[in-house]
GUBA-560879 format. One record per residue (C-alpha): residue number from 1; residue in three letters; chain; x, y, z. Coordinates in Angstrom, 3 decimals, m for minus. Example, Ala and Ser with C-alpha at 12.3 -4.5 7.8 and 13.67 -1.06 7.14 Angstrom:
<nodes>
node pos = 1	code = ala	unit = A	xx = 12.300	yy = m4.500	zz = 7.800
node pos = 2	code = ser	unit = A	xx = 13.670	yy = m1.060	zz = 7.140
</nodes>
This chain:
<nodes>
node pos = 1	code = met	unit = A	xx = 92.848	yy = 73.437	zz = 82.759
node pos = 2	code = thr	unit = A	xx = 96.005	yy = 74.767	zz = 81.106
node pos = 3	code = thr	unit = A	xx = 97.904	yy = 77.402	zz = 83.062
node pos = 4	code = pro	unit = A	xx = 98.798	yy = 80.434	zz = 80.912
node pos = 5	code = asp	unit = A	xx = 102.472	yy = 81.054	zz = 80.224
node pos = 6	code = arg	unit = A	xx = 103.994	yy = 83.290	zz = 82.894
node pos = 7	code = pro	unit = A	xx = 104.741	yy = 86.815	zz = 81.686
node pos = 8	code = thr	unit = A	xx = 107.838	yy = 88.718	zz = 82.793
node pos = 9	code = leu	unit = A	xx = 108.330	yy = 92.224	zz = 84.102
node pos = 10	code = asp	unit = A	xx = 109.736	yy = 93.251	zz = 80.730
node pos = 11	code = leu	unit = A	xx = 106.081	yy = 93.941	zz = 79.886
node pos = 12	code = leu	unit = A	xx = 106.124	yy = 96.843	zz = 82.364
node pos = 13	code = ala	unit = A	xx = 109.745	yy = 97.950	zz = 82.083
node pos = 14	code = arg	unit = A	xx = 111.658	yy = 100.473	zz = 80.056
node pos = 15	code = pro	unit = A	xx = 114.562	yy = 99.255	zz = 77.895
node pos = 16	code = ser	unit = A	xx = 116.845	yy = 100.076	zz = 80.864
node pos = 17	code = gly	unit = A	xx = 115.057	yy = 97.469	zz = 82.973
node pos = 18	code = gly	unit = A	xx = 113.555	yy = 100.103	zz = 85.262
node pos = 19	code = phe	unit = A	xx = 109.946	yy = 101.177	zz = 85.678
node pos = 20	code = ala	unit = A	xx = 108.393	yy = 104.598	zz = 85.037
node pos = 21	code = met	unit = A	xx = 104.710	yy = 103.783	zz = 85.486
node pos = 22	code = val	unit = A	xx = 101.647	yy = 105.958	zz = 86.013
node pos = 23	code = ala	unit = A	xx = 98.813	yy = 105.178	zz = 88.447
node pos = 24	code = met	unit = A	xx = 95.259	yy = 106.260	zz = 87.604
node pos = 25	code = asp	unit = A	xx = 93.270	yy = 103.903	zz = 89.851
node pos = 26	code = gln	unit = A	xx = 92.148	yy = 106.394	zz = 92.509
node pos = 27	code = arg	unit = A	xx = 88.406	yy = 106.325	zz = 93.092
node pos = 28	code = glu	unit = A	xx = 86.813	yy = 108.223	zz = 95.990
node pos = 29	code = ser	unit = A	xx = 90.203	yy = 109.826	zz = 96.591
node pos = 30	code = leu	unit = A	xx = 90.022	yy = 111.343	zz = 93.114
node pos = 31	code = arg	unit = A	xx = 86.484	yy = 112.577	zz = 93.804
node pos = 32	code = gln	unit = A	xx = 87.838	yy = 114.242	zz = 96.958
node pos = 33	code = met	unit = A	xx = 90.504	yy = 115.975	zz = 94.840
node pos = 34	code = phe	unit = A	xx = 87.810	yy = 117.346	zz = 92.556
node pos = 35	code = thr	unit = A	xx = 85.835	yy = 118.641	zz = 95.541
node pos = 36	code = ala	unit = A	xx = 88.937	yy = 120.370	zz = 96.888
node pos = 37	code = ala	unit = A	xx = 89.746	yy = 121.874	zz = 93.477
node pos = 38	code = thr	unit = A	xx = 86.269	yy = 122.912	zz = 92.346
node pos = 39	code = gly	unit = A	xx = 84.127	yy = 123.079	zz = 95.468
node pos = 40	code = glu	unit = A	xx = 81.715	yy = 120.578	zz = 93.941
node pos = 41	code = arg	unit = A	xx = 81.224	yy = 116.849	zz = 94.360
node pos = 42	code = val	unit = A	xx = 81.489	yy = 115.430	zz = 90.839
node pos = 43	code = gly	unit = A	xx = 79.809	yy = 112.359	zz = 89.390
node pos = 44	code = asp	unit = A	xx = 81.245	yy = 109.140	zz = 88.039
node pos = 45	code = asp	unit = A	xx = 81.298	yy = 110.389	zz = 84.445
node pos = 46	code = thr	unit = A	xx = 83.676	yy = 113.191	zz = 85.401
node pos = 47	code = leu	unit = A	xx = 86.035	yy = 110.745	zz = 87.102
node pos = 48	code = arg	unit = A	xx = 85.933	yy = 108.408	zz = 84.136
node pos = 49	code = glu	unit = A	xx = 86.623	yy = 111.153	zz = 81.605
node pos = 50	code = phe	unit = A	xx = 89.526	yy = 112.456	zz = 83.671
node pos = 51	code = lys	unit = A	xx = 91.087	yy = 108.998	zz = 83.818
node pos = 52	code = leu	unit = A	xx = 90.616	yy = 108.373	zz = 80.108
node pos = 53	code = thr	unit = A	xx = 92.198	yy = 111.713	zz = 79.243
node pos = 54	code = val	unit = A	xx = 95.214	yy = 110.932	zz = 81.430
node pos = 55	code = ala	unit = A	xx = 95.506	yy = 107.544	zz = 79.726
node pos = 56	code = arg	unit = A	xx = 95.382	yy = 109.066	zz = 76.260
node pos = 57	code = glu	unit = A	xx = 97.772	yy = 111.945	zz = 76.901
node pos = 58	code = val	unit = A	xx = 100.218	yy = 110.525	zz = 79.448
node pos = 59	code = gly	unit = A	xx = 99.846	yy = 106.770	zz = 78.905
node pos = 60	code = pro	unit = A	xx = 102.034	yy = 106.696	zz = 75.777
node pos = 61	code = tyr	unit = A	xx = 105.000	yy = 107.959	zz = 77.839
node pos = 62	code = ala	unit = A	xx = 104.668	yy = 105.470	zz = 80.709
node pos = 63	code = ser	unit = A	xx = 106.185	yy = 102.006	zz = 80.769
node pos = 64	code = gly	unit = A	xx = 103.078	yy = 100.805	zz = 82.614
node pos = 65	code = phe	unit = A	xx = 99.635	yy = 102.240	zz = 83.295
node pos = 66	code = leu	unit = A	xx = 97.384	yy = 101.323	zz = 86.227
node pos = 67	code = ile	unit = A	xx = 93.615	yy = 101.849	zz = 86.134
node pos = 68	code = asp	unit = A	xx = 90.552	yy = 100.412	zz = 87.842
node pos = 69	code = gln	unit = A	xx = 87.680	yy = 98.503	zz = 86.271
node pos = 70	code = asp	unit = A	xx = 84.884	yy = 100.832	zz = 87.396
node pos = 71	code = tyr	unit = A	xx = 86.311	yy = 103.978	zz = 85.840
node pos = 72	code = gly	unit = A	xx = 87.961	yy = 103.145	zz = 82.568
node pos = 73	code = phe	unit = A	xx = 89.933	yy = 99.896	zz = 82.346
node pos = 74	code = glu	unit = A	xx = 87.817	yy = 98.350	zz = 79.619
node pos = 75	code = gln	unit = A	xx = 87.807	yy = 101.485	zz = 77.459
node pos = 76	code = val	unit = A	xx = 91.551	yy = 102.075	zz = 77.860
node pos = 77	code = ala	unit = A	xx = 92.192	yy = 98.450	zz = 76.935
node pos = 78	code = ala	unit = A	xx = 89.864	yy = 98.587	zz = 73.934
node pos = 79	code = glu	unit = A	xx = 91.402	yy = 101.828	zz = 72.646
node pos = 80	code = gly	unit = A	xx = 94.976	yy = 100.672	zz = 73.106
node pos = 81	code = ala	unit = A	xx = 95.535	yy = 104.102	zz = 74.621
node pos = 82	code = val	unit = A	xx = 98.724	yy = 103.202	zz = 76.499
node pos = 83	code = ser	unit = A	xx = 101.910	yy = 101.918	zz = 74.942
node pos = 84	code = gly	unit = A	xx = 103.282	yy = 100.231	zz = 78.067
node pos = 85	code = gly	unit = A	xx = 101.863	yy = 97.364	zz = 80.046
node pos = 86	code = leu	unit = A	xx = 98.290	yy = 97.730	zz = 81.274
node pos = 87	code = ile	unit = A	xx = 97.649	yy = 96.994	zz = 84.957
node pos = 88	code = val	unit = A	xx = 94.180	yy = 96.434	zz = 86.387
node pos = 89	code = ala	unit = A	xx = 93.461	yy = 97.354	zz = 90.008
node pos = 90	code = val	unit = A	xx = 91.669	yy = 94.521	zz = 91.817
node pos = 91	code = asp	unit = A	xx = 91.357	yy = 96.054	zz = 95.279
node pos = 92	code = ser	unit = A	xx = 88.011	yy = 96.785	zz = 96.884
node pos = 93	code = leu	unit = A	xx = 88.443	yy = 99.871	zz = 99.049
node pos = 94	code = gln	unit = A	xx = 86.818	yy = 100.467	zz = 102.410
node pos = 95	code = gln	unit = A	xx = 86.634	yy = 104.238	zz = 102.463
node pos = 96	code = asp	unit = A	xx = 84.196	yy = 106.862	zz = 103.650
node pos = 97	code = pro	unit = A	xx = 83.265	yy = 109.369	zz = 100.913
node pos = 98	code = asp	unit = A	xx = 85.411	yy = 112.083	zz = 102.484
node pos = 99	code = gly	unit = A	xx = 87.981	yy = 109.942	zz = 104.251
node pos = 100	code = pro	unit = A	xx = 91.115	yy = 107.910	zz = 103.555
node pos = 101	code = val	unit = A	xx = 91.207	yy = 104.236	zz = 102.600
node pos = 102	code = glu	unit = A	xx = 90.944	yy = 102.309	zz = 105.866
node pos = 103	code = asp	unit = A	xx = 91.106	yy = 98.707	zz = 104.639
node pos = 104	code = thr	unit = A	xx = 91.051	yy = 96.704	zz = 101.432
node pos = 105	code = gly	unit = A	xx = 90.189	yy = 93.317	zz = 100.019
node pos = 106	code = ile	unit = A	xx = 90.139	yy = 91.561	zz = 96.676
node pos = 107	code = asp	unit = A	xx = 87.305	yy = 92.676	zz = 94.431
node pos = 108	code = asp	unit = A	xx = 85.738	yy = 89.374	zz = 93.387
node pos = 109	code = arg	unit = A	xx = 83.772	yy = 91.077	zz = 90.622
node pos = 110	code = ile	unit = A	xx = 86.959	yy = 91.253	zz = 88.576
node pos = 111	code = asp	unit = A	xx = 87.648	yy = 88.270	zz = 86.338
node pos = 112	code = leu	unit = A	xx = 91.432	yy = 88.128	zz = 86.079
node pos = 113	code = glu	unit = A	xx = 91.463	yy = 85.857	zz = 83.051
node pos = 114	code = ala	unit = A	xx = 89.021	yy = 88.152	zz = 81.255
node pos = 115	code = ala	unit = A	xx = 91.201	yy = 91.138	zz = 82.152
node pos = 116	code = arg	unit = A	xx = 94.224	yy = 89.377	zz = 80.676
node pos = 117	code = lys	unit = A	xx = 92.339	yy = 88.586	zz = 77.487
node pos = 118	code = ala	unit = A	xx = 91.246	yy = 92.240	zz = 77.292
node pos = 119	code = gly	unit = A	xx = 94.861	yy = 93.389	zz = 77.410
node pos = 120	code = ala	unit = A	xx = 96.052	yy = 93.540	zz = 81.019
node pos = 121	code = val	unit = A	xx = 99.508	yy = 92.160	zz = 81.719
node pos = 122	code = ala	unit = A	xx = 99.353	yy = 92.659	zz = 85.496
node pos = 123	code = ala	unit = A	xx = 97.017	yy = 93.192	zz = 88.427
node pos = 124	code = lys	unit = A	xx = 97.580	yy = 95.358	zz = 91.485
node pos = 125	code = leu	unit = A	xx = 96.354	yy = 94.969	zz = 95.054
node pos = 126	code = leu	unit = A	xx = 96.637	yy = 97.741	zz = 97.625
node pos = 127	code = leu	unit = A	xx = 96.881	yy = 96.331	zz = 101.121
node pos = 128	code = ile	unit = A	xx = 96.652	yy = 98.552	zz = 104.199
node pos = 129	code = trp	unit = A	xx = 99.151	yy = 97.097	zz = 106.667
node pos = 130	code = arg	unit = A	xx = 98.722	yy = 97.528	zz = 110.411
node pos = 131	code = asp	unit = A	xx = 100.275	yy = 95.715	zz = 113.331
node pos = 132	code = asp	unit = A	xx = 96.940	yy = 94.669	zz = 114.827
node pos = 133	code = glu	unit = A	xx = 94.726	yy = 91.617	zz = 115.247
node pos = 134	code = glu	unit = A	xx = 93.854	yy = 91.641	zz = 111.524
node pos = 135	code = arg	unit = A	xx = 97.459	yy = 91.270	zz = 110.408
node pos = 136	code = gly	unit = A	xx = 97.146	yy = 87.568	zz = 109.636
node pos = 137	code = arg	unit = A	xx = 93.971	yy = 88.041	zz = 107.614
node pos = 138	code = arg	unit = A	xx = 95.574	yy = 90.738	zz = 105.509
node pos = 139	code = leu	unit = A	xx = 98.602	yy = 88.550	zz = 104.897
node pos = 140	code = glu	unit = A	xx = 96.386	yy = 85.740	zz = 103.646
node pos = 141	code = thr	unit = A	xx = 94.545	yy = 88.198	zz = 101.387
node pos = 142	code = ala	unit = A	xx = 97.860	yy = 89.220	zz = 99.859
node pos = 143	code = ala	unit = A	xx = 98.932	yy = 85.598	zz = 99.420
node pos = 144	code = glu	unit = A	xx = 95.630	yy = 84.770	zz = 97.744
node pos = 145	code = phe	unit = A	xx = 96.123	yy = 87.692	zz = 95.353
node pos = 146	code = val	unit = A	xx = 99.566	yy = 86.445	zz = 94.320
node pos = 147	code = arg	unit = A	xx = 98.171	yy = 82.943	zz = 93.755
node pos = 148	code = arg	unit = A	xx = 95.250	yy = 84.192	zz = 91.667
node pos = 149	code = cys	unit = A	xx = 97.490	yy = 86.307	zz = 89.455
node pos = 150	code = ala	unit = A	xx = 99.804	yy = 83.378	zz = 88.790
node pos = 151	code = ala	unit = A	xx = 96.855	yy = 81.137	zz = 87.899
node pos = 152	code = ala	unit = A	xx = 95.475	yy = 83.751	zz = 85.503
node pos = 153	code = gly	unit = A	xx = 98.779	yy = 84.420	zz = 83.769
node pos = 154	code = leu	unit = A	xx = 99.100	yy = 87.964	zz = 85.133
node pos = 155	code = leu	unit = A	xx = 101.992	yy = 89.656	zz = 86.878
node pos = 156	code = ser	unit = A	xx = 101.236	yy = 90.522	zz = 90.511
node pos = 157	code = val	unit = A	xx = 101.928	yy = 94.028	zz = 91.817
node pos = 158	code = leu	unit = A	xx = 101.463	yy = 94.163	zz = 95.585
node pos = 159	code = glu	unit = A	xx = 101.302	yy = 97.565	zz = 97.273
node pos = 160	code = gly	unit = A	xx = 101.767	yy = 97.775	zz = 101.014
node pos = 161	code = val	unit = A	xx = 100.778	yy = 100.978	zz = 102.811
node pos = 162	code = ala	unit = A	xx = 101.684	yy = 101.001	zz = 106.498
node pos = 163	code = lys	unit = A	xx = 99.395	yy = 102.855	zz = 108.893
node pos = 164	code = pro	unit = A	xx = 99.206	yy = 103.084	zz = 112.698
node pos = 165	code = ala	unit = A	xx = 97.116	yy = 100.450	zz = 114.443
node pos = 166	code = gly	unit = A	xx = 95.716	yy = 103.080	zz = 116.806
node pos = 167	code = asp	unit = A	xx = 96.971	yy = 106.407	zz = 118.094
node pos = 168	code = ala	unit = A	xx = 99.583	yy = 107.736	zz = 115.678
node pos = 169	code = ala	unit = A	xx = 101.665	yy = 109.075	zz = 118.577
node pos = 170	code = gly	unit = A	xx = 104.936	yy = 107.199	zz = 118.632
node pos = 171	code = phe	unit = A	xx = 104.299	yy = 105.536	zz = 115.262
node pos = 172	code = asp	unit = A	xx = 107.641	yy = 104.741	zz = 113.629
node pos = 173	code = gly	unit = A	xx = 106.787	yy = 105.156	zz = 109.965
node pos = 174	code = pro	unit = A	xx = 110.049	yy = 103.935	zz = 108.401
node pos = 175	code = ala	unit = A	xx = 110.119	yy = 100.864	zz = 110.655
node pos = 176	code = ala	unit = A	xx = 106.491	yy = 100.039	zz = 109.805
node pos = 177	code = ile	unit = A	xx = 107.177	yy = 100.458	zz = 106.086
node pos = 178	code = arg	unit = A	xx = 110.090	yy = 98.013	zz = 106.406
node pos = 179	code = glu	unit = A	xx = 108.048	yy = 95.503	zz = 108.401
node pos = 180	code = ala	unit = A	xx = 105.185	yy = 95.670	zz = 105.908
node pos = 181	code = ala	unit = A	xx = 107.642	yy = 95.148	zz = 103.061
node pos = 182	code = arg	unit = A	xx = 109.411	yy = 92.276	zz = 104.793
node pos = 183	code = glu	unit = A	xx = 106.128	yy = 90.478	zz = 105.348
node pos = 184	code = leu	unit = A	xx = 104.333	yy = 91.253	zz = 102.089
node pos = 185	code = ala	unit = A	xx = 107.228	yy = 91.157	zz = 99.633
node pos = 186	code = gly	unit = A	xx = 108.182	yy = 87.877	zz = 101.291
node pos = 187	code = leu	unit = A	xx = 105.114	yy = 86.408	zz = 99.584
node pos = 188	code = arg	unit = A	xx = 107.038	yy = 86.847	zz = 96.317
node pos = 189	code = pro	unit = A	xx = 104.769	yy = 89.022	zz = 94.217
node pos = 190	code = asp	unit = A	xx = 106.343	yy = 89.840	zz = 90.879
node pos = 191	code = leu	unit = A	xx = 106.706	yy = 93.484	zz = 91.926
node pos = 192	code = tyr	unit = A	xx = 106.382	yy = 95.232	zz = 95.281
node pos = 193	code = lys	unit = A	xx = 105.185	yy = 98.841	zz = 95.538
node pos = 194	code = ala	unit = A	xx = 106.437	yy = 100.680	zz = 98.624
node pos = 195	code = gln	unit = A	xx = 105.940	yy = 104.007	zz = 100.347
node pos = 196	code = val	unit = A	xx = 108.820	yy = 106.455	zz = 100.355
node pos = 197	code = pro	unit = A	xx = 110.241	yy = 106.523	zz = 103.906
node pos = 198	code = leu	unit = A	xx = 109.870	yy = 109.836	zz = 105.748
node pos = 199	code = gly	unit = A	xx = 107.435	yy = 110.984	zz = 103.079
node pos = 200	code = gly	unit = A	xx = 110.441	yy = 111.991	zz = 101.015
node pos = 201	code = ala	unit = A	xx = 110.856	yy = 115.022	zz = 103.314
node pos = 202	code = ala	unit = A	xx = 114.531	yy = 114.580	zz = 104.151
node pos = 203	code = pro	unit = A	xx = 117.915	yy = 115.232	zz = 102.555
node pos = 204	code = glu	unit = A	xx = 118.593	yy = 112.814	zz = 99.735
node pos = 205	code = glu	unit = A	xx = 121.424	yy = 110.984	zz = 101.509
node pos = 206	code = arg	unit = A	xx = 119.129	yy = 110.372	zz = 104.504
node pos = 207	code = leu	unit = A	xx = 116.507	yy = 108.964	zz = 102.136
node pos = 208	code = val	unit = A	xx = 119.143	yy = 106.725	zz = 100.560
node pos = 209	code = glu	unit = A	xx = 119.946	yy = 105.343	zz = 104.020
node pos = 210	code = glu	unit = A	xx = 116.299	yy = 104.604	zz = 104.782
node pos = 211	code = cys	unit = A	xx = 115.663	yy = 103.116	zz = 101.332
node pos = 212	code = thr	unit = A	xx = 118.785	yy = 100.939	zz = 101.636
node pos = 213	code = ala	unit = A	xx = 117.365	yy = 99.497	zz = 104.855
node pos = 214	code = leu	unit = A	xx = 114.101	yy = 98.915	zz = 103.025
node pos = 215	code = asp	unit = A	xx = 115.857	yy = 97.292	zz = 100.088
node pos = 216	code = glu	unit = A	xx = 117.529	yy = 94.810	zz = 102.424
node pos = 217	code = val	unit = A	xx = 114.189	yy = 93.249	zz = 103.423
node pos = 218	code = ile	unit = A	xx = 112.628	yy = 93.073	zz = 99.937
node pos = 219	code = pro	unit = A	xx = 113.511	yy = 89.924	zz = 97.964
node pos = 220	code = val	unit = A	xx = 111.776	yy = 90.984	zz = 94.708
node pos = 221	code = pro	unit = A	xx = 111.993	yy = 94.002	zz = 92.391
node pos = 222	code = trp	unit = A	xx = 110.334	yy = 97.057	zz = 93.935
node pos = 223	code = val	unit = A	xx = 109.156	yy = 100.549	zz = 93.085
node pos = 224	code = val	unit = A	xx = 107.948	yy = 103.544	zz = 95.060
node pos = 225	code = leu	unit = A	xx = 104.591	yy = 105.318	zz = 95.079
node pos = 226	code = ser	unit = A	xx = 104.050	yy = 109.059	zz = 95.402
node pos = 227	code = gln	unit = A	xx = 101.189	yy = 109.301	zz = 97.898
node pos = 228	code = gly	unit = A	xx = 102.331	yy = 111.236	zz = 100.951
node pos = 229	code = val	unit = A	xx = 105.246	yy = 112.874	zz = 99.121
node pos = 230	code = glu	unit = A	xx = 105.161	yy = 116.528	zz = 98.112
node pos = 231	code = arg	unit = A	xx = 105.100	yy = 116.772	zz = 94.326
node pos = 232	code = asp	unit = A	xx = 108.316	yy = 118.777	zz = 94.108
node pos = 233	code = asp	unit = A	xx = 110.102	yy = 116.305	zz = 96.389
node pos = 234	code = phe	unit = A	xx = 109.196	yy = 113.234	zz = 94.379
node pos = 235	code = pro	unit = A	xx = 111.961	yy = 113.245	zz = 91.733
node pos = 236	code = ala	unit = A	xx = 114.647	yy = 113.329	zz = 94.437
node pos = 237	code = ala	unit = A	xx = 112.783	yy = 110.613	zz = 96.352
node pos = 238	code = val	unit = A	xx = 112.735	yy = 108.405	zz = 93.258
node pos = 239	code = arg	unit = A	xx = 116.427	yy = 109.028	zz = 92.708
node pos = 240	code = ala	unit = A	xx = 117.221	yy = 108.152	zz = 96.332
node pos = 241	code = ala	unit = A	xx = 115.143	yy = 104.969	zz = 96.214
node pos = 242	code = cys	unit = A	xx = 116.738	yy = 103.891	zz = 92.944
node pos = 243	code = arg	unit = A	xx = 120.230	yy = 104.571	zz = 94.252
node pos = 244	code = ala	unit = A	xx = 119.340	yy = 102.295	zz = 97.171
node pos = 245	code = gly	unit = A	xx = 118.124	yy = 99.427	zz = 94.978
node pos = 246	code = ala	unit = A	xx = 114.612	yy = 100.255	zz = 93.791
node pos = 247	code = ser	unit = A	xx = 113.726	yy = 99.649	zz = 90.164
node pos = 248	code = gly	unit = A	xx = 111.656	yy = 102.780	zz = 89.611
node pos = 249	code = met	unit = A	xx = 108.245	yy = 104.165	zz = 90.410
node pos = 250	code = leu	unit = A	xx = 104.498	yy = 103.673	zz = 89.961
node pos = 251	code = ala	unit = A	xx = 102.989	yy = 107.055	zz = 90.770
node pos = 252	code = gly	unit = A	xx = 99.849	yy = 109.068	zz = 90.170
node pos = 253	code = arg	unit = A	xx = 99.543	yy = 112.149	zz = 92.357
node pos = 254	code = ala	unit = A	xx = 103.070	yy = 113.384	zz = 91.596
node pos = 255	code = val	unit = A	xx = 102.209	yy = 113.305	zz = 87.898
node pos = 256	code = trp	unit = A	xx = 98.720	yy = 114.791	zz = 87.551
node pos = 257	code = ser	unit = A	xx = 97.063	yy = 115.760	zz = 90.866
node pos = 258	code = asp	unit = A	xx = 97.492	yy = 119.532	zz = 90.469
node pos = 259	code = leu	unit = A	xx = 95.619	yy = 119.400	zz = 87.161
node pos = 260	code = val	unit = A	xx = 92.362	yy = 118.109	zz = 88.640
node pos = 261	code = gly	unit = A	xx = 89.575	yy = 120.521	zz = 87.703
node pos = 262	code = thr	unit = A	xx = 91.495	yy = 122.404	zz = 84.994
node pos = 263	code = ala	unit = A	xx = 89.499	yy = 123.585	zz = 81.980
node pos = 264	code = asp	unit = A	xx = 91.719	yy = 122.204	zz = 79.196
node pos = 265	code = leu	unit = A	xx = 92.956	yy = 119.022	zz = 80.789
node pos = 266	code = ala	unit = A	xx = 94.456	yy = 117.473	zz = 77.671
node pos = 267	code = ala	unit = A	xx = 96.621	yy = 120.524	zz = 76.977
node pos = 268	code = glu	unit = A	xx = 97.688	yy = 120.801	zz = 80.624
node pos = 269	code = leu	unit = A	xx = 98.663	yy = 117.133	zz = 80.685
node pos = 270	code = arg	unit = A	xx = 100.758	yy = 117.546	zz = 77.542
node pos = 271	code = gly	unit = A	xx = 102.453	yy = 120.645	zz = 78.904
node pos = 272	code = thr	unit = A	xx = 102.927	yy = 119.593	zz = 82.524
node pos = 273	code = ser	unit = A	xx = 102.454	yy = 115.870	zz = 83.204
node pos = 274	code = val	unit = A	xx = 104.232	yy = 114.494	zz = 80.163
node pos = 275	code = pro	unit = A	xx = 107.461	yy = 116.377	zz = 80.981
node pos = 276	code = arg	unit = A	xx = 107.197	yy = 115.135	zz = 84.568
node pos = 277	code = val	unit = A	xx = 106.996	yy = 111.525	zz = 83.425
node pos = 278	code = gln	unit = A	xx = 109.886	yy = 112.074	zz = 81.031
node pos = 279	code = arg	unit = A	xx = 112.008	yy = 113.549	zz = 83.820
node pos = 280	code = leu	unit = A	xx = 111.164	yy = 110.669	zz = 86.147
node pos = 281	code = ala	unit = A	xx = 111.925	yy = 108.167	zz = 83.392
node pos = 282	code = ala	unit = A	xx = 115.351	yy = 109.743	zz = 82.903
node pos = 283	code = ile	unit = A	xx = 116.045	yy = 109.390	zz = 86.635
node pos = 284	code = val	unit = A	xx = 114.956	yy = 105.755	zz = 86.488
node pos = 285	code = asp	unit = A	xx = 117.130	yy = 105.036	zz = 83.467
node pos = 286	code = glu	unit = A	xx = 120.175	yy = 106.533	zz = 85.178
node pos = 287	code = his	unit = A	xx = 119.790	yy = 105.226	zz = 88.711
node pos = 288	code = ala	unit = A	xx = 117.361	yy = 102.305	zz = 88.971
node pos = 289	code = arg	unit = A	xx = 118.427	yy = 98.748	zz = 89.532
node pos = 290	code = pro	unit = A	xx = 117.184	yy = 96.743	zz = 86.500
node pos = 291	code = trp	unit = A	xx = 114.513	yy = 94.317	zz = 87.586
node pos = 292	code = thr	unit = A	xx = 116.551	yy = 91.421	zz = 86.180
node pos = 293	code = ala	unit = A	xx = 119.307	yy = 92.139	zz = 88.706
node pos = 294	code = arg	unit = A	xx = 117.029	yy = 91.051	zz = 91.583
</nodes>
């Protein structure tokens, strides 16, 4: 069997070498957003149409676009709706209908080689990281993901989300984010996706300090996600992370979450989300470390 040529992160990057990517791979979490916005529990078709509209309206402005197989990957790939690199989510999520993601694995229904042939340039795995008895299993899951991506000719984007192992009292979030990054990014995925320390709720110079400590334990290019960060705080959080050594962002909620349930979604995305992505891209271009500098 011939191994496909290895792609590079240029497929996901802006000309500056930084990343301004949009995530649209939320599943039950997106359904929860609709319930909160409309008071109704929506069906799969509503989720799928929302994702496809985001891809069509916002995708052309993103250097990379992340979507899941169940709710739109194949259609987005077939349409060529996004101009940047297409990323397929390969995580299976253990999540109650009205609760947060508690654990993840690799979704073996997804054929990585078929996804590459359909147009994906990368795959993403979310891994919930806890300092508990399952830590070794999760590490092996992440290592297996990196190996599978390499064999399929896809870039690997590994996302570590640190959570308490038990009672959250005394949980040191920034330290756990660093430990998760040290362990998971040490597996050498092509790109590591990290939480913003302190939820971005701190003065920018304090965030730069925390992100610098995070940067010191990550041996590969890395970006930040927006979950857990207030929407208005996210641009400053991206700037702080990039000043500390990050190469940009891969974010969903900070871009489109307040538009869930709106009547004219396409128009709202053009008027609200597109300018947000453009602003974030400008921050990335000015402050991010180019991925080639890693």
